[in-house]
C-alpha positions in Angstrom: 4.5 139.1 -11.7 7.6 138.8 -9.6 8.3 141.4 -6.9 11.7 143.0 -6.8 13.1 144.0 -3.5 15.7 146.7 -3.1 17.5 146.8 0.3 19.1 150.2 0.8 22.1 150.9 3.0 21.3 151.3 6.6 21.1 154.8 8.0 22.1 156.0 11.5 20.7 159.5 12.2 20.2 161.9 15.1 16.6 162.4 16.1 16.5 165.8 14.5 17.8 164.5 11.1 15.3 161.7 10.6 12.4 163.7 9.0 14.5 165.5 6.4 16.6 162.5 5.5 13.5 160.3 5.0 11.7 163.0 2.9 14.8 163.2 0.7 14.9 159.4 0.2 11.2 158.8 -0.3 10.6 161.8 -2.6 13.7 160.8 -4.7 12.3 157.3 -5.2 8.8 158.5 -6.0 10.1 161.0 -8.5 12.2 158.3 -10.2 9.3 155.9 -10.4 6.6 158.3 -11.2 4.5 156.7 -14.1 2.9 160.0 -15.3 4.1 163.3 -16.5 5.3 165.4 -13.6 7.2 168.6 -13.1 10.5 168.4 -11.2 11.3 170.5 -8.2 14.8 170.8 -6.7 14.9 170.8 -2.9 17.9 171.9 -0.9 18.2 170.2 2.4 18.5 172.4 5.4 20.4 169.9 7.6 22.6 168.3 4.8 24.6 169.7 2.0 22.4 167.8 -0.5 20.0 168.8 -3.2 17.4 166.3 -4.5 14.6 166.2 -7.2 11.1 165.5 -6.3 7.6 165.8 -7.8 6.8 169.5 -7.8 4.2 170.7 -5.4 1.3 173.0 -6.3 2.9 176.1 -4.8 6.3 175.7 -6.4 5.5 175.5 -10.1 2.8 177.7 -11.6 2.9 175.8 -15.0 2.8 172.3 -13.5 0.6 169.7 -15.0 -3.0 169.3 -13.7 -1.9 166.8 -11.1 -1.3 169.2 -8.2 -4.0 167.5 -6.0 -2.2 164.2 -6.5 1.2 166.0 -5.6 -0.3 167.3 -2.3 -1.5 163.8 -1.6 2.0 162.5 -2.1 3.3 165.1 0.4 0.8 164.0 3.0 1.4 160.3 2.4 5.1 160.8 2.8 4.9 163.0 5.9 2.3 160.7 7.6 4.5 157.6 6.9 7.4 159.4 8.6 5.3 160.2 11.7 4.1 156.6 11.8 7.7 155.4 11.5 8.8 157.6 14.5 6.0 156.1 16.5 7.0 152.6 15.7 10.7 152.7 16.7 11.9 150.0 19.1 14.7 150.3 21.6 17.9 148.4 20.7 20.3 149.9 23.2 21.1 152.9 25.3 20.0 156.0 23.4 19.4 153.9 20.3 16.2 153.0 18.5 15.5 151.4 15.2 12.8 150.6 12.6 12.3 149.6 9.1 10.5 151.6 6.4 9.2 150.0 3.2 8.0 151.8 0.1 5.9 149.5 -2.1 4.6 150.0 -5.6 1.6 148.0 -6.8 -1.0 147.8 -9.5 -4.7 146.9 -9.2 -6.1 144.1 -11.3 -9.7 143.2 -11.8 -10.4 139.5 -11.6 -13.4 137.2 -11.9 -14.5 134.2 -10.0 -17.4 131.7 -10.2 -17.6 131.5 -13.9 -17.2 135.3 -14.3 -20.3 136.1 -12.2 -18.4 137.7 -9.3 -15.6 140.3 -9.9 -13.2 141.7 -7.4 -10.0 143.8 -7.4 -6.7 142.4 -6.3 -3.5 144.3 -5.5 -0.2 143.0 -7.0 3.1 144.4 -5.5 5.8 144.5 -8.1 8.6 146.5 -6.3 9.6 147.3 -2.7 12.3 149.6 -1.4 13.4 148.7 2.1 15.4 150.9 4.5 16.5 150.2 8.1 17.1 153.3 10.2 18.9 153.6 13.5 18.0 156.7 15.5 20.6 157.9 17.9 19.3 159.9 20.8 22.6 160.6 22.3 22.8 164.3 23.2 25.2 166.3 21.1 27.8 168.3 22.7 26.7 171.9 22.8 29.7 173.8 24.1 32.0 175.9 21.9 35.3 174.2 22.8 37.3 172.6 20.0 36.5 169.1 21.1 32.7 169.7 21.0 32.9 171.4 17.6 34.9 168.5 16.2 32.5 166.0 17.6 29.4 167.8 16.1 31.1 168.0 12.8 32.0 164.3 12.9 28.3 163.4 13.6 27.1 165.6 10.8 29.7 164.3 8.3 28.9 160.7 9.2 25.1 161.1 8.7 25.5 163.0 5.5 27.9 160.4 4.1 25.4 157.6 4.9 22.5 159.6 3.3 24.6 160.1 0.1 25.3 156.3 0.1 21.6 155.6 0.1 20.9 158.1 -2.7 23.8 156.6 -4.7 22.2 153.2 -4.3 18.8 154.5 -5.5 20.4 156.0 -8.6 22.2 152.7 -9.3 19.0 150.8 -9.0 17.0 153.3 -11.1 19.6 153.0 -13.9 19.3 149.2 -14.0 16.6 146.8 -15.3 13.1 148.2 -15.5 11.4 145.2 -17.2 9.4 144.6 -14.0 7.8 148.1 -14.1 4.3 147.7 -15.4 3.3 149.9 -18.4 0.0 150.8 -16.8 -0.8 153.3 -14.0 0.2 152.1 -10.6 0.1 153.2 -6.9 2.3 153.2 -3.8 2.1 152.8 -0.1 4.6 153.3 2.7 4.6 151.5 6.0 7.0 150.9 8.9 7.8 147.8 10.9 10.2 147.0 13.8 12.3 144.7 11.6 12.6 144.0 7.9 11.3 140.5 8.3 8.1 141.8 9.9 6.9 143.1 6.5 3.8 141.7 5.0 4.3 138.9 2.4 5.5 140.7 -0.7 3.4 138.4 -3.0 0.2 138.8 -1.0 -2.8 139.8 -3.2 -5.4 141.6 -1.3 -9.0 141.8 -2.6 -11.3 144.9 -2.3 -8.6 147.2 -1.0 -9.7 150.8 -0.3 -8.6 153.2 -3.0 -5.1 154.7 -2.4 -3.6 157.3 -4.6 -2.0 157.2 -8.0 1.4 158.7 -8.9 0.2 160.3 -12.1 -2.8 161.0 -14.2 
């Protein structure tokens, strides 16, 4: 199976915008690629004038399907990956840091060796979403004069426009070819690197991987 790579537009964000923007992006992709029946939940961003759909959490939908434990695991996996990403950032200039976040979808396949006497499990990655983020730690102007207000609004508008560009790209990809998406249940993982070319080989097949989580039941 060939692995499809989707390189999303680069984001430049202020430090305080990173968590919410990455939650928006990751949950949007996971909702679009969910293989099972899930309930949708609309989320209004606090720091951006953007609303996105995600897999509903246990507390948000009383009539949700019996996959709420999985939903909570998705939340934890997303939040943990964002924290790991923030810890992996590398300095690229004064007040500037960068990193790459990769969301991979894969399926597990049982295989046999030695005339079928020994079986093991291999992981096959079939799709990756790759995003490079630049984090700008430059202090924002905090005064109330007109110049400071205009600069704060410029920073906000720029970040929001870049986030909308990423979401638009995700929707374009989601509306395209899906022949590579397997008809069976599959899993995901999120990891961060300093550069896109530091990612593990996309065609690597890893035997005896510890169990991760499914996106559906």
